[in-house]
LUMKOL-541430 format. One record per residue (C-alpha): residue number from 1; chain; z, y, x. Coordinates in nm, 4 decimals, padded with zeros to 6 digits. Layout:
REM residues N
<NUM 'A' <Z Y X>>
...
//
This chain:
REM residues 417
<1 'A' <09.2445 19.2182 02.3586>>
<2 'A' <09.1203 19.0935 02.7210>>
<3 'A' <09.4452 18.9796 02.8181>>
<4 'A' <09.4801 18.8052 02.5080>>
<5 'A' <09.1742 18.5855 02.5269>>
<6 'A' <09.2191 18.5261 02.8929>>
<7 'A' <09.5951 18.3963 02.7960>>
<8 'A' <09.4032 18.2070 02.5285>>
<9 'A' <09.1500 18.0177 02.7524>>
<10 'A' <09.4193 17.9533 03.0231>>
<11 'A' <09.6118 17.7682 02.7386>>
<12 'A' <09.3198 17.5267 02.6541>>
<13 'A' <09.2556 17.4848 03.0250>>
<14 'A' <09.6049 17.3882 03.0884>>
<15 'A' <09.6405 17.1508 02.7816>>
<16 'A' <09.3547 16.9507 02.8629>>
<17 'A' <09.4094 16.9012 03.2175>>
<18 'A' <09.8112 16.8296 03.1403>>
<19 'A' <09.6751 16.4956 02.8616>>
<20 'A' <09.7490 16.1906 03.0282>>
<21 'A' <09.4665 15.9814 03.0966>>
<22 'A' <09.4349 15.6741 02.9273>>
<23 'A' <09.3276 15.3353 02.9856>>
<24 'A' <09.0528 15.1702 02.7861>>
<25 'A' <09.0548 14.8582 02.8877>>
<26 'A' <09.2156 14.5980 03.0997>>
<27 'A' <08.9371 14.3729 03.2618>>
<28 'A' <08.9993 14.0283 03.4678>>
<29 'A' <08.7554 13.9334 03.7438>>
<30 'A' <08.7635 13.6392 03.9671>>
<31 'A' <08.9625 13.4342 03.7623>>
<32 'A' <08.8299 13.0601 03.7298>>
<33 'A' <09.1142 12.8551 03.5948>>
<34 'A' <09.3627 13.1274 03.5434>>
<35 'A' <09.3540 13.2441 03.1998>>
<36 'A' <09.2186 13.6150 03.1231>>
<37 'A' <09.4575 13.6053 02.8429>>
<38 'A' <09.7342 13.5021 03.0273>>
<39 'A' <09.6836 13.7632 03.2879>>
<40 'A' <09.6952 14.0205 02.9990>>
<41 'A' <10.0202 13.8914 02.8602>>
<42 'A' <10.2165 13.9142 03.1786>>
<43 'A' <10.0345 14.2488 03.2823>>
<44 'A' <10.2263 14.6110 03.1726>>
<45 'A' <09.9542 14.8038 03.1642>>
<46 'A' <09.7337 14.7515 02.8501>>
<47 'A' <09.4663 14.8808 02.6343>>
<48 'A' <09.5525 15.2521 02.4977>>
<49 'A' <09.8441 15.2676 02.7500>>
<50 'A' <09.8767 15.6028 02.9883>>
<51 'A' <09.7072 15.5080 03.3213>>
<52 'A' <09.9516 15.4947 03.5990>>
<53 'A' <09.9151 15.3781 03.9644>>
<54 'A' <10.2711 15.2842 03.9851>>
<55 'A' <10.2496 15.0414 03.7184>>
<56 'A' <09.9184 14.8748 03.8177>>
<57 'A' <10.0565 14.8172 04.1637>>
<58 'A' <10.3672 14.6440 04.0268>>
<59 'A' <10.1233 14.4039 03.7985>>
<60 'A' <09.9622 14.3241 04.1266>>
<61 'A' <10.2410 14.2330 04.3009>>
<62 'A' <10.3535 14.0274 04.0035>>
<63 'A' <09.9831 13.8560 04.0344>>
<64 'A' <10.0350 13.8104 04.3672>>
<65 'A' <10.3800 13.5952 04.3852>>
<66 'A' <10.1983 13.3518 04.1172>>
<67 'A' <10.1372 13.0136 04.3036>>
<68 'A' <09.7774 13.0038 04.1433>>
<69 'A' <09.6887 13.3731 04.3369>>
<70 'A' <09.6281 13.3927 04.6844>>
<71 'A' <09.5625 13.7492 04.6488>>
<72 'A' <09.4645 14.0097 04.3584>>
<73 'A' <09.3865 14.3831 04.4002>>
<74 'A' <09.2805 14.6470 04.1347>>
<75 'A' <08.9646 14.8922 04.0799>>
<76 'A' <09.0084 15.1951 03.8335>>
<77 'A' <08.6232 15.3505 03.6952>>
<78 'A' <08.5684 15.5951 03.4474>>
<79 'A' <08.4902 15.5508 03.0755>>
<80 'A' <08.4595 15.7927 02.8102>>
<81 'A' <08.6770 16.1276 02.7984>>
<82 'A' <08.9813 16.0725 02.9333>>
<83 'A' <09.0228 15.7181 02.9275>>
<84 'A' <08.9353 15.4644 03.2458>>
<85 'A' <08.8472 15.1028 03.2782>>
<86 'A' <09.1040 14.8997 03.4901>>
<87 'A' <08.9831 14.6129 03.6568>>
<88 'A' <09.2326 14.3098 03.8088>>
<89 'A' <09.0365 14.1493 04.0400>>
<90 'A' <09.1369 13.7888 04.1656>>
<91 'A' <09.1388 13.5568 04.4215>>
<92 'A' <09.2549 13.2069 04.3245>>
<93 'A' <09.4522 12.9221 04.5131>>
<94 'A' <09.3550 12.5644 04.4507>>
<95 'A' <09.6906 12.4420 04.2583>>
<96 'A' <09.6633 12.0672 04.2414>>
<97 'A' <09.8604 11.9736 04.5244>>
<98 'A' <09.8995 11.6311 04.6465>>
<99 'A' <10.1979 11.6087 04.9380>>
<100 'A' <10.2931 11.3434 05.1956>>
<101 'A' <10.5865 11.3523 05.3967>>
<102 'A' <10.6676 11.0608 05.6578>>
<103 'A' <11.0033 11.0488 05.8758>>
<104 'A' <11.2416 10.8212 06.0110>>
<105 'A' <11.6245 10.7974 05.8707>>
<106 'A' <11.9203 10.8254 06.1245>>
<107 'A' <11.9106 10.4292 06.1289>>
<108 'A' <11.5323 10.4741 06.2592>>
<109 'A' <11.4065 10.3072 05.9020>>
<110 'A' <11.0499 10.4261 05.8200>>
<111 'A' <11.0487 10.6609 05.4816>>
<112 'A' <10.8281 10.8396 05.3153>>
<113 'A' <10.7701 11.0622 05.0062>>
<114 'A' <10.4481 11.1235 04.7967>>
<115 'A' <10.3790 11.3561 04.5495>>
<116 'A' <10.1366 11.5435 04.3061>>
<117 'A' <10.1926 11.9206 04.1378>>
<118 'A' <09.9984 12.1180 03.9342>>
<119 'A' <10.0669 12.4648 03.9817>>
<120 'A' <09.8830 12.6453 03.7227>>
<121 'A' <09.8810 12.4132 03.4375>>
<122 'A' <09.6509 12.5013 03.1393>>
<123 'A' <09.5711 12.8007 03.3257>>
<124 'A' <09.8833 12.9453 03.2556>>
<125 'A' <10.0917 12.9373 03.5897>>
<126 'A' <10.3124 12.6491 03.4535>>
<127 'A' <10.4106 12.3553 03.7113>>
<128 'A' <10.4256 12.0336 03.6748>>
<129 'A' <10.4565 11.7213 03.8840>>
<130 'A' <10.6524 11.5049 04.0651>>
<131 'A' <10.7187 11.2499 04.3663>>
<132 'A' <10.8294 10.9071 04.4375>>
<133 'A' <11.0172 10.8330 04.7645>>
<134 'A' <11.1236 10.5549 04.9554>>
<135 'A' <11.3987 10.6451 05.2074>>
<136 'A' <11.5530 10.2457 05.2454>>
<137 'A' <11.5872 10.2809 04.8525>>
<138 'A' <11.3359 10.3996 04.5975>>
<139 'A' <11.3843 10.7430 04.4329>>
<140 'A' <11.1608 10.9772 04.1910>>
<141 'A' <11.1673 11.3432 04.0483>>
<142 'A' <10.9463 11.4733 03.7546>>
<143 'A' <10.9749 11.8656 03.7119>>
<144 'A' <10.8038 12.1014 03.4463>>
<145 'A' <10.8534 12.4719 03.5034>>
<146 'A' <10.6849 12.7640 03.2829>>
<147 'A' <10.8521 13.1081 03.3380>>
<148 'A' <10.6376 13.2562 03.0823>>
<149 'A' <10.6333 12.9913 02.8254>>
<150 'A' <10.7452 13.1674 02.5202>>
<151 'A' <10.6748 13.5562 02.6046>>
<152 'A' <10.6366 13.7587 02.9155>>
<153 'A' <11.0049 13.7560 02.9744>>
<154 'A' <11.1241 13.4380 02.8482>>
<155 'A' <11.0606 13.0596 02.9827>>
<156 'A' <11.1623 12.7068 03.0380>>
<157 'A' <11.2467 12.4416 03.3050>>
<158 'A' <11.2999 12.0741 03.2671>>
<159 'A' <11.4043 11.8701 03.5384>>
<160 'A' <11.4523 11.4794 03.5862>>
<161 'A' <11.5436 11.2740 03.9213>>
<162 'A' <11.6943 10.9559 04.0301>>
<163 'A' <11.7464 10.9862 04.3657>>
<164 'A' <11.9075 10.7119 04.6147>>
<165 'A' <11.9581 10.7317 04.9854>>
<166 'A' <12.2062 10.6363 05.2409>>
<167 'A' <12.4344 10.8946 05.3322>>
<168 'A' <12.6880 10.9269 05.6168>>
<169 'A' <13.0301 11.0534 05.4910>>
<170 'A' <13.2363 11.1882 05.7602>>
<171 'A' <13.6446 11.1045 05.7773>>
<172 'A' <13.9064 11.1979 06.0597>>
<173 'A' <13.8551 10.8442 06.2331>>
<174 'A' <13.5164 10.7563 06.1367>>
<175 'A' <13.1574 10.8097 06.0015>>
<176 'A' <13.0930 10.5815 05.7032>>
<177 'A' <12.7554 10.4865 05.5551>>
<178 'A' <12.7578 10.5012 05.1656>>
<179 'A' <12.4396 10.4121 04.9456>>
<180 'A' <12.4191 10.7226 04.7252>>
<181 'A' <12.2535 10.7843 04.3721>>
<182 'A' <12.2410 11.0731 04.1754>>
<183 'A' <12.0267 11.0558 03.8404>>
<184 'A' <12.0424 11.4031 03.6377>>
<185 'A' <11.8587 11.5595 03.3705>>
<186 'A' <11.8419 11.9202 03.3629>>
<187 'A' <11.7396 12.2138 03.1328>>
<188 'A' <11.7193 12.5841 03.2310>>
<189 'A' <11.6027 12.8846 03.0415>>
<190 'A' <11.4489 13.1404 03.2714>>
<191 'A' <11.4344 13.5183 03.1639>>
<192 'A' <11.2750 13.8133 03.3271>>
<193 'A' <11.5314 14.1160 03.2999>>
<194 'A' <11.2284 14.3353 03.4675>>
<195 'A' <11.0004 14.3343 03.7727>>
<196 'A' <11.2678 14.3009 04.0423>>
<197 'A' <11.5608 14.1046 03.8620>>
<198 'A' <11.5190 13.7726 03.6754>>
<199 'A' <11.8116 13.5225 03.5449>>
<200 'A' <11.8414 13.1261 03.5086>>
<201 'A' <12.0818 12.9673 03.2816>>
<202 'A' <12.1116 12.6021 03.2355>>
<203 'A' <12.3394 12.2633 03.1968>>
<204 'A' <12.3071 11.9597 03.4216>>
<205 'A' <12.4110 11.5876 03.3213>>
<206 'A' <12.3895 11.3972 03.5935>>
<207 'A' <12.5873 11.0378 03.7329>>
<208 'A' <12.6953 11.0091 04.0931>>
<209 'A' <12.8016 10.6456 04.2401>>
<210 'A' <12.9125 10.6473 04.6398>>
<211 'A' <12.8887 10.3089 04.7146>>
<212 'A' <13.0354 10.1938 05.0648>>
<213 'A' <12.7928 10.0202 05.2750>>
<214 'A' <12.9250 09.7181 05.4705>>
<215 'A' <13.2474 09.5641 05.5064>>
<216 'A' <13.5111 09.8164 05.3767>>
<217 'A' <13.8405 09.7363 05.6016>>
<218 'A' <13.9811 10.0603 05.5903>>
<219 'A' <13.9656 10.1145 05.2054>>
<220 'A' <13.7788 10.3930 05.1620>>
<221 'A' <13.7075 10.5659 04.8249>>
<222 'A' <13.4295 10.4724 04.5874>>
<223 'A' <13.2963 10.7095 04.2800>>
<224 'A' <13.0896 10.6249 03.9977>>
<225 'A' <13.1692 10.9202 03.8019>>
<226 'A' <12.9364 11.1103 03.4651>>
<227 'A' <12.9415 11.4921 03.5234>>
<228 'A' <12.8106 11.7903 03.3907>>
<229 'A' <12.7584 12.1228 03.5902>>
<230 'A' <12.6696 12.4426 03.4470>>
<231 'A' <12.4390 12.6207 03.6404>>
<232 'A' <12.3270 13.0371 03.6818>>
<233 'A' <12.0861 13.1931 03.9215>>
<234 'A' <12.0418 13.5670 03.9491>>
<235 'A' <11.7559 13.6701 04.1876>>
<236 'A' <11.6617 14.0058 04.2936>>
<237 'A' <11.3001 13.9817 04.4680>>
<238 'A' <11.1101 14.3113 04.6135>>
<239 'A' <10.8980 14.0744 04.8626>>
<240 'A' <10.5095 14.1735 04.8873>>
<241 'A' <10.2471 13.9594 04.9936>>
<242 'A' <09.9184 13.9758 05.1906>>
<243 'A' <09.7768 13.6201 05.2693>>
<244 'A' <10.0380 13.4680 05.4837>>
<245 'A' <10.2611 13.8068 05.5738>>
<246 'A' <10.5534 13.8790 05.3612>>
<247 'A' <10.7291 14.2269 05.3572>>
<248 'A' <11.0634 14.3238 05.1890>>
<249 'A' <11.3907 14.2111 05.0852>>
<250 'A' <11.5078 13.9080 04.8440>>
<251 'A' <11.8507 13.8132 04.7208>>
<252 'A' <11.9221 13.4840 04.5342>>
<253 'A' <12.2656 13.3758 04.3860>>
<254 'A' <12.3008 12.9949 04.2781>>
<255 'A' <12.6617 12.9398 04.1171>>
<256 'A' <12.7511 12.6420 03.9591>>
<257 'A' <13.0670 12.4965 03.7574>>
<258 'A' <13.1320 12.1327 03.7821>>
<259 'A' <13.3329 11.9015 03.5362>>
<260 'A' <13.3454 11.5091 03.5043>>
<261 'A' <13.4496 11.2514 03.2735>>
<262 'A' <13.7133 11.1172 03.5338>>
<263 'A' <14.0360 11.2802 03.4881>>
<264 'A' <14.1473 11.2121 03.8605>>
<265 'A' <13.8663 11.4298 04.0154>>
<266 'A' <13.9578 11.7925 03.9466>>
<267 'A' <13.6787 12.0414 03.7959>>
<268 'A' <13.5163 12.2604 04.0834>>
<269 'A' <13.2967 12.5735 04.1497>>
<270 'A' <13.0244 12.6041 04.3887>>
<271 'A' <12.8521 12.9497 04.5126>>
<272 'A' <12.5897 13.0566 04.7584>>
<273 'A' <12.3612 13.3240 04.8266>>
<274 'A' <12.0459 13.3305 05.0406>>
<275 'A' <11.9640 13.6833 05.1431>>
<276 'A' <11.6009 13.6965 05.2854>>
<277 'A' <11.4486 14.0007 05.4675>>
<278 'A' <11.0544 14.0057 05.6204>>
<279 'A' <10.9156 14.2720 05.8130>>
<280 'A' <10.5616 14.2946 05.8899>>
<281 'A' <10.5285 14.4172 06.2660>>
<282 'A' <10.1460 14.5332 06.4008>>
<283 'A' <09.8535 14.3592 06.2353>>
<284 'A' <09.9298 13.9736 06.3468>>
<285 'A' <10.3026 13.9753 06.3407>>
<286 'A' <10.5818 13.8860 06.0998>>
<287 'A' <10.9481 13.9026 06.1159>>
<288 'A' <11.1368 13.6721 05.8860>>
<289 'A' <11.4851 13.5960 05.8347>>
<290 'A' <11.7829 13.4049 05.5820>>
<291 'A' <12.1037 13.4112 05.5870>>
<292 'A' <12.3225 13.1971 05.3868>>
<293 'A' <12.6699 13.2201 05.2462>>
<294 'A' <12.8343 12.9434 05.0533>>
<295 'A' <13.1473 12.7899 04.9379>>
<296 'A' <13.2928 12.5340 04.7284>>
<297 'A' <13.6740 12.4957 04.5477>>
<298 'A' <13.6491 12.1039 04.5944>>
<299 'A' <13.8025 12.1352 04.9741>>
<300 'A' <13.9910 11.8353 04.9741>>
<301 'A' <13.6828 11.5812 04.9353>>
<302 'A' <13.4783 11.4011 05.2114>>
<303 'A' <13.1981 11.4130 04.9902>>
<304 'A' <13.1341 11.7893 05.0610>>
<305 'A' <12.8392 11.9468 04.8900>>
<306 'A' <12.6815 12.1515 05.1974>>
<307 'A' <12.5197 11.9508 05.4804>>
<308 'A' <12.4032 12.0293 05.8671>>
<309 'A' <12.0302 11.8866 05.8432>>
<310 'A' <11.7530 11.9983 06.0258>>
<311 'A' <11.5412 11.9465 05.7242>>
<312 'A' <11.7455 12.2582 05.5180>>
<313 'A' <11.8967 12.4930 05.8060>>
<314 'A' <11.9419 12.3944 06.1684>>
<315 'A' <11.6210 12.2863 06.3260>>
<316 'A' <11.6381 11.9782 06.5698>>
<317 'A' <12.0137 11.9010 06.4919>>
<318 'A' <11.9566 11.5404 06.3147>>
<319 'A' <11.9503 11.4339 05.9253>>
<320 'A' <12.2543 11.4952 05.7839>>
<321 'A' <12.4856 11.4808 06.0733>>
<322 'A' <12.7728 11.6543 05.9318>>
<323 'A' <12.9286 11.8037 05.5942>>
<324 'A' <13.1261 12.0905 05.4815>>
<325 'A' <13.2996 12.2856 05.1752>>
<326 'A' <13.1484 12.5986 05.3182>>
<327 'A' <12.8671 12.7327 05.5190>>
<328 'A' <12.7541 13.0366 05.7235>>
<329 'A' <12.3965 12.9905 05.8392>>
<330 'A' <12.1213 13.2625 05.9765>>
<331 'A' <11.7727 13.1518 05.9950>>
<332 'A' <11.5439 13.4091 06.2064>>
<333 'A' <11.1888 13.3786 06.3207>>
<334 'A' <10.8908 13.5907 06.4738>>
<335 'A' <10.5744 13.4525 06.3154>>
<336 'A' <10.2605 13.5588 06.4936>>
<337 'A' <09.8946 13.4868 06.3759>>
<338 'A' <09.7178 13.3229 06.6969>>
<339 'A' <09.3971 13.2587 06.5079>>
<340 'A' <09.2232 13.3423 06.2098>>
<341 'A' <08.9106 13.2845 06.0180>>
<342 'A' <08.7736 13.2743 05.6729>>
<343 'A' <09.0478 13.0188 05.5004>>
<344 'A' <09.2375 12.8858 05.8210>>
<345 'A' <09.5094 13.0583 06.0025>>
<346 'A' <09.6863 12.9120 06.3240>>
<347 'A' <10.0378 13.0393 06.3413>>
<348 'A' <10.2689 13.0323 06.6153>>
<349 'A' <10.6545 13.0657 06.5745>>
<350 'A' <10.9744 13.1304 06.7866>>
<351 'A' <11.2981 13.0860 06.5978>>
<352 'A' <11.6741 13.0699 06.6259>>
<353 'A' <11.8839 12.8519 06.3826>>
<354 'A' <12.2908 12.9355 06.3838>>
<355 'A' <12.5173 12.7946 06.1783>>
<356 'A' <12.9075 12.6995 06.1030>>
<357 'A' <13.0719 12.4991 05.8438>>
<358 'A' <13.4277 12.4447 05.7018>>
<359 'A' <13.5520 12.0981 05.7249>>
<360 'A' <13.6680 11.9090 05.4267>>
<361 'A' <14.0433 11.9723 05.3731>>
<362 'A' <13.9879 12.2629 05.6510>>
<363 'A' <14.0275 12.6585 05.6131>>
<364 'A' <13.8359 12.9914 05.6809>>
<365 'A' <13.9323 12.9613 06.0506>>
<366 'A' <13.7015 12.6794 06.0680>>
<367 'A' <13.4143 12.9189 06.0827>>
<368 'A' <13.5208 13.0244 06.4424>>
<369 'A' <13.5634 12.6611 06.6019>>
<370 'A' <13.3307 12.6236 06.8506>>
<371 'A' <13.2868 12.2490 06.7645>>
<372 'A' <13.1490 12.3444 06.4280>>
<373 'A' <12.9283 12.6024 06.5434>>
<374 'A' <12.5322 12.4918 06.6064>>
<375 'A' <12.2752 12.7181 06.7600>>
<376 'A' <11.9603 12.6202 06.8072>>
<377 'A' <11.6681 12.7881 06.9592>>
<378 'A' <11.2681 12.6392 06.9195>>
<379 'A' <10.9072 12.7316 06.9188>>
<380 'A' <10.6648 12.5658 06.6221>>
<381 'A' <10.3201 12.6213 06.4911>>
<382 'A' <10.1927 12.6349 06.1060>>
<383 'A' <09.8330 12.5689 06.0108>>
<384 'A' <09.7623 12.7219 05.6921>>
<385 'A' <09.5150 12.6917 05.4436>>
<386 'A' <09.4899 13.0433 05.2612>>
<387 'A' <09.3176 12.9069 04.9726>>
<388 'A' <09.5491 12.6121 04.8664>>
<389 'A' <09.8872 12.7129 04.7111>>
<390 'A' <10.1981 12.6527 04.9755>>
<391 'A' <09.9222 12.4179 05.1943>>
<392 'A' <10.1097 12.5046 05.4941>>
<393 'A' <10.1769 12.2179 05.7551>>
<394 'A' <10.4934 12.2980 05.9828>>
<395 'A' <10.5998 12.1368 06.2991>>
<396 'A' <10.8977 12.2915 06.4741>>
<397 'A' <11.0917 12.1904 06.8232>>
<398 'A' <11.4408 12.3044 06.8325>>
<399 'A' <11.6833 12.2581 07.1404>>
<400 'A' <12.0605 12.2695 07.0700>>
<401 'A' <12.2626 12.5117 07.2907>>
<402 'A' <12.5993 12.4338 07.1871>>
<403 'A' <12.8645 12.1785 07.2286>>
<404 'A' <12.7380 11.8032 07.1606>>
<405 'A' <12.3993 11.9194 07.0988>>
<406 'A' <12.0593 11.7253 07.0405>>
<407 'A' <11.7321 11.8323 07.0199>>
<408 'A' <11.4246 11.7167 06.7914>>
<409 'A' <11.0915 11.7875 06.6150>>
<410 'A' <11.1024 11.8741 06.2677>>
<411 'A' <10.7696 11.8347 06.0754>>
<412 'A' <10.7536 11.9826 05.6802>>
<413 'A' <10.5155 12.1233 05.4328>>
<414 'A' <10.5119 12.5185 05.3654>>
<415 'A' <10.7115 12.7211 05.5771>>
<416 'A' <11.0758 12.6983 05.6653>>
<417 'A' <11.1804 12.9807 05.4593>>
//
């Protein structure tokens, strides 16, 4: 009898302590412009659900990736019985961000770009804005992006741009300047497969116009053609953020199919993959690397898609000094916090940018030719505002150590990658 009673009480005890702890309520604190209803809609934890620290940590990571959030953390407090209240505490970024870039062109002409973007439209983390650019010619763009417009997984992006620039095009015996205009309209569907994986699928209708500048004595080709582009993007993202520090791995694959209304121009594919790796070192250091691998099937065109440009891939090399139909680029840098006080961070970095390109009409052997290889080590500074999204003013000085290299300063907004 005593044994039976003992087993009975042991069974009751085990049952009570094996019950799952439940979420009584999810409460949002610290938010001002970011809607609490939006935070709850994209969170996995919900009232009445099982209290799971792994899922909560995943929600916090998702919040820290939002442009409107500079930092987030959680707290758990007992409620009644086996229920607990979960608090998500949010530190917001200022998200109405003007931008101003001033630079010189390859002909030492004065150029600038002025923009304004809201990264938390209607308190639901939608992005809307645009810019005006004067780079010899006038250009503009308007962008809208809402990753969670329809649900916590499904969103939409709309983009329109009308860009006109002077572009160098490289032939075997000369470099020719063209007036290049690209006018496009794009729509993308955005879908989050799960916390780490997402897809973008859409179409882009655009017009390309390459007009030769000056007297075309060598009868160089010109283009004015309407094109359709089908685009797909797959991203794996396992990054973790703590203010200016980043840890983890991210991969983004971009694949496009381009067709035109001109039967003389062949359809082609273009694809590239960016691999990112970040590792926090000690209290103040951050190692950052980006590897880009890309190829295009329109390998005979002088209007090749992959450019060599210090604003994109190799700091100090110059503005669009060459083009290729394939690319391998590795950017790696060590970032170190030199000074930090409340909202302000001064960060220094040492970097090496290295890349090689396949020439138009060339083959894979071009990647190994020394005249195609660019290696630029350098130093830089970052001036960071911790409470304004992407408020990072950067200045880098790159010095080329390969054949026919130059050196130069590169300015910009945001980290280089």
